[in-house]
C-alpha positions as CSV (number, residue, x, y, z in Angstrom):
1,M,-35.5,-10.7,9.4
2,G,-34.1,-10.2,5.9
3,K,-31.8,-12.5,4.0
4,K,-28.3,-12.8,5.4
5,V,-25.5,-11.2,3.2
6,A,-21.8,-11.5,3.8
7,L,-19.3,-9.2,2.1
8,H,-15.5,-9.5,1.7
9,T,-13.1,-7.0,0.4
10,L,-9.8,-7.7,-1.4
11,G,-7.2,-5.0,-2.4
12,C,-7.0,-1.3,-1.9
13,P,-8.6,1.1,0.6
14,L,-10.9,2.3,-2.2
15,N,-12.4,-1.1,-2.3
16,F,-13.0,-1.0,1.4
17,A,-14.8,2.3,1.1
18,E,-17.0,0.9,-1.7
19,T,-17.8,-2.3,0.1
20,S,-18.9,-0.4,3.1
21,T,-21.1,1.7,0.9
22,L,-22.6,-1.4,-0.7
23,A,-23.3,-2.8,2.7
24,R,-25.1,0.3,3.9
25,K,-27.3,0.2,0.8
26,L,-28.2,-3.5,1.4
27,L,-28.9,-2.9,5.1
28,S,-31.3,-0.1,4.1
29,Q,-33.2,-2.5,2.0
30,G,-33.7,-5.1,4.7
31,Y,-30.8,-7.4,4.3
32,E,-28.9,-8.6,7.4
33,R,-25.1,-8.4,7.3
34,V,-23.2,-11.3,8.8
35,N,-19.5,-12.1,9.1
36,F,-18.0,-13.7,5.9
37,N,-17.0,-16.8,8.0
38,R,-20.7,-17.6,8.7
39,K,-23.4,-19.2,6.6
40,A,-25.2,-16.6,4.5
41,D,-27.8,-16.5,1.8
42,I,-25.7,-14.2,-0.4
43,Y,-21.9,-13.7,-0.5
44,V,-20.5,-10.6,-2.2
45,I,-16.7,-10.6,-3.0
46,N,-15.3,-7.2,-4.0
47,T,-12.2,-8.2,-5.9
48,C,-8.8,-6.9,-6.9
49,T,-6.7,-7.8,-9.9
50,V,-3.6,-5.6,-9.5
51,T,-1.4,-8.8,-9.4
52,S,-1.9,-12.5,-10.3
53,N,-1.8,-13.2,-6.5
54,A,-4.8,-10.9,-6.1
55,D,-6.7,-13.0,-8.7
56,K,-5.8,-16.2,-6.7
57,Q,-7.1,-14.6,-3.5
58,S,-10.4,-13.7,-5.3
59,K,-10.8,-17.4,-6.4
60,K,-9.9,-18.6,-2.9
61,K,-12.7,-16.5,-1.3
62,I,-15.2,-17.7,-3.9
63,K,-14.4,-21.3,-3.0
64,K,-14.7,-20.5,0.7
65,A,-18.2,-19.0,0.2
66,R,-19.3,-22.1,-1.8
67,N,-18.1,-24.4,1.0
68,L,-19.9,-22.3,3.6
69,N,-23.2,-22.6,1.8
70,P,-23.4,-24.4,-1.6
71,E,-26.9,-23.0,-2.1
72,A,-25.9,-19.4,-1.6
73,R,-25.8,-16.8,-4.3
74,I,-22.2,-15.8,-4.9
75,I,-21.7,-12.5,-6.5
76,V,-18.3,-11.4,-7.7
77,V,-17.8,-7.6,-8.1
78,G,-14.9,-5.2,-8.6
79,C,-11.7,-5.1,-10.7
80,Y,-11.3,-8.9,-11.3
81,A,-14.9,-9.0,-12.3
82,Q,-14.4,-6.0,-14.6
83,L,-11.3,-7.3,-16.4
84,Q,-11.8,-11.1,-16.3
85,P,-15.6,-11.5,-16.3
86,E,-15.6,-14.8,-18.2
87,E,-13.0,-16.3,-16.0
88,A,-14.8,-15.2,-12.9
89,A,-18.1,-16.6,-14.3
90,S,-16.5,-20.0,-15.0
91,I,-15.7,-20.6,-11.3
92,K,-18.0,-23.1,-9.7
93,G,-20.8,-21.6,-7.6
94,V,-20.6,-18.0,-9.0
95,D,-24.1,-16.7,-9.7
96,L,-23.5,-13.1,-10.9
97,V,-20.5,-11.1,-12.1
98,L,-20.7,-7.3,-11.8
99,G,-18.0,-4.9,-12.9
100,N,-17.0,-1.6,-11.3
101,S,-20.1,0.2,-12.6
102,G,-22.8,-2.5,-12.1
103,K,-21.8,-3.3,-8.5
104,F,-23.5,-0.2,-7.2
105,S,-26.8,-1.6,-8.5
106,I,-26.3,-4.9,-6.7
107,A,-29.6,-4.5,-4.8
108,D,-31.5,-4.4,-8.1
109,Y,-30.0,-7.8,-9.2
110,L,-30.8,-9.3,-5.8
111,E,-34.5,-8.7,-6.1
112,K,-34.5,-11.8,-8.2
113,Q,-35.1,-14.9,-6.1
114,G,-32.9,-17.9,-6.2
115,K,-29.7,-18.7,-8.1
116,N,-29.5,-18.2,-11.8
117,E,-29.5,-21.3,-14.0
118,R,-26.5,-19.8,-15.8
119,T,-24.0,-17.3,-14.4
120,E,-25.0,-13.8,-15.3
121,I,-22.4,-11.2,-16.4
122,Q,-22.9,-7.5,-16.2
123,T,-19.9,-5.4,-17.1
124,S,-19.2,-2.2,-19.0
125,T,-16.4,-1.5,-21.4
126,C,-13.6,0.8,-20.1
127,N,-15.2,3.7,-21.9
128,G,-18.5,2.9,-20.1
129,L,-16.9,3.5,-16.7
130,A,-17.8,7.2,-16.6
131,E,-20.1,7.4,-13.5
132,Y,-18.8,8.5,-10.1
133,H,-20.2,6.6,-7.1
134,P,-19.6,8.4,-3.7
135,S,-18.2,6.0,-1.1
136,Y,-16.9,5.9,2.4
137,S,-16.5,3.4,5.2
138,I,-17.8,3.6,8.7
139,D,-17.3,0.0,9.8
140,S,-15.0,1.1,12.6
141,R,-15.2,3.8,15.4
142,T,-11.5,4.6,14.7
143,R,-11.1,5.6,11.1
144,S,-12.9,5.9,7.8
145,F,-11.8,5.6,4.1
146,L,-13.3,8.5,2.1
147,K,-13.2,8.1,-1.7
148,V,-12.3,11.5,-3.2
149,Q,-11.4,10.5,-6.7
150,E,-11.8,7.6,-9.2
151,G,-10.0,6.3,-12.3
152,C,-6.6,7.2,-13.8
153,D,-5.5,8.9,-17.0
154,Y,-1.9,7.7,-16.6
155,G,-0.6,5.0,-18.9
156,C,2.0,3.1,-16.8
157,T,3.0,0.1,-18.8
158,Y,2.5,-2.5,-16.0
159,C,-0.9,-1.3,-14.7
160,T,-4.4,-2.4,-15.5
161,I,-6.2,0.1,-13.3
162,P,-7.2,2.5,-16.1
163,L,-8.8,-0.5,-17.8
164,A,-10.6,-1.6,-14.6
165,R,-11.5,1.9,-13.3
166,G,-11.8,4.2,-16.3
167,K,-10.7,7.8,-16.6
168,S,-9.9,10.2,-13.8
169,R,-13.0,11.8,-12.3
170,N,-14.4,13.1,-9.0
171,Q,-17.3,14.7,-7.3
172,S,-17.4,18.3,-5.9
173,I,-15.6,19.5,-2.8
174,E,-19.0,20.4,-1.3
175,S,-20.3,16.8,-1.7
176,L,-17.2,15.5,0.0
177,L,-17.6,17.9,2.8
178,E,-21.1,16.6,3.4
179,Q,-19.8,13.0,3.5
180,A,-17.0,14.0,5.9
181,R,-19.7,15.5,8.2
182,N,-21.7,12.2,8.0
183,I,-18.5,10.3,9.0
184,A,-18.0,12.7,11.9
185,A,-21.6,12.2,13.1
186,S,-20.9,8.5,13.3
187,G,-18.1,9.1,15.9
188,V,-15.1,8.4,13.6
189,K,-12.1,10.5,14.5
190,E,-9.8,9.9,11.5
191,I,-10.4,10.0,7.8
192,I,-8.0,8.6,5.2
193,L,-8.5,10.2,1.8
194,T,-8.4,7.5,-0.9
195,G,-8.8,7.1,-4.6
196,I,-6.9,5.8,-7.6
197,N,-4.9,9.0,-8.3
198,I,-6.0,11.4,-5.6
199,G,-3.6,14.2,-6.5
200,D,-5.5,14.4,-9.8
201,F,-8.6,15.5,-7.9
202,G,-10.5,18.3,-9.7
203,R,-10.5,16.8,-13.2
204,S,-14.3,16.7,-13.3
205,T,-15.1,19.9,-11.3
206,G,-12.4,22.4,-12.0
207,E,-11.2,22.2,-8.4
208,T,-7.9,21.2,-6.9
209,F,-6.7,18.7,-4.3
210,T,-5.2,21.6,-2.3
211,G,-8.6,23.3,-2.3
212,L,-10.2,20.0,-1.0
213,I,-7.8,19.5,1.9
214,K,-8.1,23.2,3.0
215,Q,-11.9,22.8,3.1
216,L,-11.8,19.4,4.9
217,E,-9.7,21.0,7.7
218,N,-12.7,22.9,8.8
219,V,-15.1,19.9,9.2
220,E,-16.0,19.7,12.9
221,G,-15.7,16.4,14.7
222,I,-12.9,15.0,12.5
223,K,-9.6,15.2,14.5
224,R,-7.2,13.7,11.9
225,Y,-6.7,13.2,8.2
226,R,-4.2,11.0,6.3
227,I,-3.5,11.4,2.6
228,S,-3.2,8.0,1.0
229,S,-1.0,7.2,-2.0
230,I,-0.2,10.4,-4.0
231,E,2.0,10.6,-7.1
232,P,5.3,12.4,-6.5
233,N,4.7,14.8,-9.5
234,L,1.3,15.8,-8.0
235,L,2.6,16.3,-4.4
236,D,3.5,19.9,-4.8
237,E,5.1,22.3,-2.3
238,E,1.8,24.0,-1.5
239,I,0.3,20.6,-0.3
240,I,3.4,19.9,1.8
241,R,3.4,23.4,3.3
242,F,-0.2,23.1,4.2
243,V,0.3,19.7,5.9
244,S,3.2,21.2,7.8
245,R,1.0,23.9,9.3
246,S,-2.2,21.9,9.6
247,E,-3.7,20.9,13.0
248,K,-5.5,17.9,11.4
249,F,-3.6,16.6,8.4
250,L,-1.0,14.3,9.7
251,P,2.8,14.1,8.9
252,H,2.4,10.9,6.8
253,F,2.8,10.5,3.1
254,H,2.6,7.4,0.9
255,I,4.4,8.1,-2.4
256,P,4.9,5.5,-5.1
257,L,8.4,5.3,-6.6
258,Q,8.3,1.9,-8.3
259,S,12.0,1.8,-9.3
260,G,15.2,3.5,-8.3
261,C,16.6,3.1,-11.8
262,N,15.9,5.8,-14.4
263,D,16.0,3.3,-17.3
264,I,13.3,1.2,-15.6
265,L,11.2,4.3,-14.7
266,A,11.3,5.3,-18.4
267,K,10.1,1.8,-19.5
268,M,7.3,2.0,-16.9
269,R,6.3,5.4,-18.3
270,R,6.5,7.0,-14.9
271,K,6.3,10.8,-15.0
272,Y,9.5,11.6,-13.1
273,N,13.1,10.3,-12.6
274,R,14.8,9.2,-9.4
275,E,16.4,12.6,-8.9
276,F,13.0,14.3,-8.9
277,F,11.8,11.7,-6.4
278,R,14.7,12.2,-4.1
279,D,14.2,15.9,-4.2
280,K,10.5,15.5,-3.4
281,I,11.3,13.4,-0.3
282,E,13.9,16.0,0.8
283,Q,11.3,18.7,0.3
284,V,8.9,16.8,2.6
285,K,11.6,16.4,5.2
286,Q,12.6,20.0,5.0
287,H,9.1,21.2,5.9
288,I,8.1,18.3,8.1
289,P,11.3,16.6,9.6
290,S,9.2,14.1,11.6
291,A,7.1,12.9,8.6
292,F,6.7,9.2,7.9
293,V,7.1,8.5,4.2
294,G,6.1,5.1,2.8
295,V,7.3,4.2,-0.7
296,D,6.0,1.7,-3.2
297,V,8.6,-0.3,-5.2
298,V,8.0,-2.9,-7.9
299,V,10.7,-5.7,-8.1
300,G,11.6,-7.6,-11.3
301,F,10.2,-5.3,-14.0
302,P,11.3,-6.6,-17.5
303,G,14.8,-5.6,-18.2
304,E,15.8,-5.1,-14.6
305,D,19.1,-6.9,-14.7
306,E,21.5,-7.2,-11.7
307,E,23.1,-3.8,-12.3
308,K,19.7,-2.1,-12.5
309,F,18.5,-3.8,-9.4
310,K,21.6,-2.7,-7.6
311,E,20.9,0.9,-8.6
312,T,17.4,0.6,-7.1
313,F,18.8,-1.0,-3.9
314,E,21.4,1.7,-3.4
315,F,18.9,4.5,-4.1
316,L,16.5,3.1,-1.6
317,E,19.2,2.5,1.0
318,N,20.1,6.2,0.9
319,L,16.6,7.5,0.7
320,D,15.1,9.1,3.8
321,A,12.0,6.9,3.9
322,G,10.2,5.2,6.8
323,F,9.1,2.0,5.0
324,Y,9.1,0.3,1.6
325,H,6.0,-1.6,0.2
326,V,7.6,-4.2,-2.0
327,F,5.5,-5.6,-4.9
328,P,6.9,-8.4,-7.1
329,F,6.2,-7.6,-10.8
330,S,3.2,-9.4,-12.1
331,K,2.4,-9.8,-15.8
332,R,-1.1,-8.5,-16.3
333,P,-3.1,-9.1,-19.5
334,N,-3.4,-6.3,-22.0
335,T,-0.5,-4.3,-20.6
336,P,2.7,-3.3,-22.6
337,A,5.0,-4.7,-19.9
338,A,3.5,-8.2,-20.3
339,E,4.9,-8.3,-23.8
340,M,8.3,-6.7,-23.2
341,D,11.6,-8.6,-23.7
342,Y,13.9,-9.7,-20.8
343,Q,11.2,-11.0,-18.4
344,I,12.8,-11.7,-15.0
345,P,12.5,-15.3,-13.7
346,L,10.1,-15.7,-10.8
347,E,12.8,-17.1,-8.5
348,V,15.0,-14.0,-9.1
349,I,12.0,-11.8,-8.3
350,K,11.4,-13.6,-5.1
351,Q,15.0,-13.4,-4.0
352,R,15.2,-9.6,-4.7
353,S,11.9,-9.1,-2.9
354,K,13.3,-10.6,0.2
355,I,16.3,-8.3,0.0
356,L,14.1,-5.2,-0.3
357,Q,11.8,-6.5,2.5
358,A,14.8,-6.7,4.8
359,L,15.8,-3.2,3.9
360,A,12.2,-2.0,4.5
361,E,12.2,-3.5,8.0
362,K,15.5,-1.9,8.7
363,K,14.3,1.5,7.6
364,Q,11.1,1.2,9.7
365,M,13.1,0.3,12.8
366,N,15.5,3.2,12.2
367,F,12.5,5.5,11.9
368,Y,11.0,4.2,15.1
369,K,14.3,4.5,17.0
370,K,14.7,8.1,15.8
371,H,11.5,9.1,17.6
372,L,11.9,7.2,20.9
373,G,11.7,9.7,23.8
374,E,9.2,11.9,22.0
375,K,5.6,12.6,23.1
376,R,3.1,12.1,20.3
377,K,-0.6,11.8,19.9
378,V,-1.9,8.2,19.3
379,L,-5.3,7.1,18.1
380,F,-6.0,3.7,19.6
381,E,-8.0,1.1,17.7
382,S,-11.4,-0.1,18.9
383,C,-10.7,-3.8,19.2
384,N,-9.1,-6.1,21.8
385,Q,-6.4,-8.3,20.1
386,N,-5.5,-11.0,22.5
387,G,-5.3,-8.7,25.4
388,K,-3.5,-5.9,23.5
389,I,-4.6,-2.7,22.0
390,F,-2.8,-1.0,19.1
391,G,-2.8,2.5,17.7
392,Y,-0.7,4.8,15.5
393,T,1.0,8.1,16.2
394,D,0.4,11.0,14.0
395,N,3.6,10.0,12.0
396,Y,2.5,6.4,11.7
397,I,4.5,4.7,14.5
398,K,2.6,1.6,15.7
399,I,2.0,1.6,19.4
400,E,1.2,-1.4,21.6
401,K,-0.4,-1.3,25.0
402,K,-2.2,-3.7,27.3
403,Y,-5.9,-3.6,26.4
404,H,-8.1,-1.2,28.3
405,P,-11.6,-0.4,27.1
406,D,-11.2,3.3,28.1
407,L,-8.5,3.6,25.3
408,A,-10.6,2.2,22.5
409,G,-11.2,4.9,19.8
410,K,-9.5,7.6,21.9
411,I,-6.6,9.9,21.1
412,K,-4.0,10.0,23.9
413,K,-0.6,11.6,24.2
414,V,2.0,8.9,24.7
415,S,5.7,9.1,25.6
416,L,7.5,6.7,23.3
417,K,9.8,4.4,25.4
418,Q,11.0,1.3,23.6
419,I,10.6,-1.1,20.7
420,N,9.4,-4.5,21.8
421,P,10.4,-7.9,20.2
422,Q,7.3,-7.7,17.9
423,G,8.6,-4.5,16.4
424,N,6.0,-2.2,18.0
425,V,6.7,0.7,20.2
426,E,5.6,0.7,23.9
427,G,5.0,3.9,25.7
428,E,3.5,5.6,28.7
429,I,0.2,7.4,28.4
430,L,0.6,10.9,29.8
431,N,-1.9,12.1,32.4
432,E,-3.5,15.0,30.4
433,P,-7.2,15.7,30.1
434,S,-8.7,13.3,27.6
435,S,-10.9,16.1,26.1
436,S,-7.7,17.8,24.9
437,F,-6.9,14.9,22.5
438,G,-10.1,13.0,22.0
């Protein structure tokens, strides 16, 4: 039996796709994967650095690995390793730091036996992040994250992602179709398309995101696709129309707004104003009335006084969205926003975050209530969670049922009945042939 390796992922779906790919490579070379909570010979932590809290979580996981096995090799990879390599290397127990390029060569570094006498750092400069590493996850029978794009050419003033991930790039549609077929062969029914700026797909190959999704529609075995976060200026009407007619692409969009105040959007260097964003949501709803729209919002950006926050709140209150993902502003090193005047106190940011979180929950409940009484297809998860099984409708309503193994990983038609005290929807599974939906 090979050495035991435990992997943990922090951050975005793209990280999950890449961790899964790293795990498959290690397994193919004789390593045995174990749960991160168990004693292992090697711990790999794929980190995030989008906020200061993400940095803290990375440090917390490093400490946990050290406590589980003080003699283990602890390897820190990903965005925190890329942007803060010296800081990561200074943490007690860390043996190796690999940035976003070097992490895909992790097996080469592991050929060396035993811990390093001194922490080794292997990172590229931002300009060196030019390679594209195909990645997808198949850790679950239910769904897979498929990486379709990497990097970002945008220059939002609060964001370190272009520094951590490099410029926008992608592989060909044909390569991605082959990966989707591999995912289908594993029994997975739903693919979530992920990346840093997926609407920018085609920068490397002269193709388009619309062309990609039209081709993916024809992959046999995959029943459902979701489009992860896509910039509003890149979500054009052709994409929306295609999803409205598609048998596989689901009525679910995740669209980052970041602020409902035009002055703040300009300071962020976003590529639209709030009027454009509102029109985009209305366009989605015009073509797909049942669509779930999740929206990202940053709270407490420098210069966001009470009046500007009020503008954002009122804009969000009147927006036809299903949920808000609220992110407290976090000063990141080497970003223009970190040096701006009128930084907002942390306590004010926390207070405003609570206000928007409450609005987000209200929006979600209203969306759920609107669709009670409907019959919708639900893909149930594979796991038993304290006697319950959960799944999501095509338009991202969370369904709760008593656990039954026959439901795991299956698509069933469900009549949506009521919202329970936990905020999930309960429903009745309709007696239709399973083959019609699974």
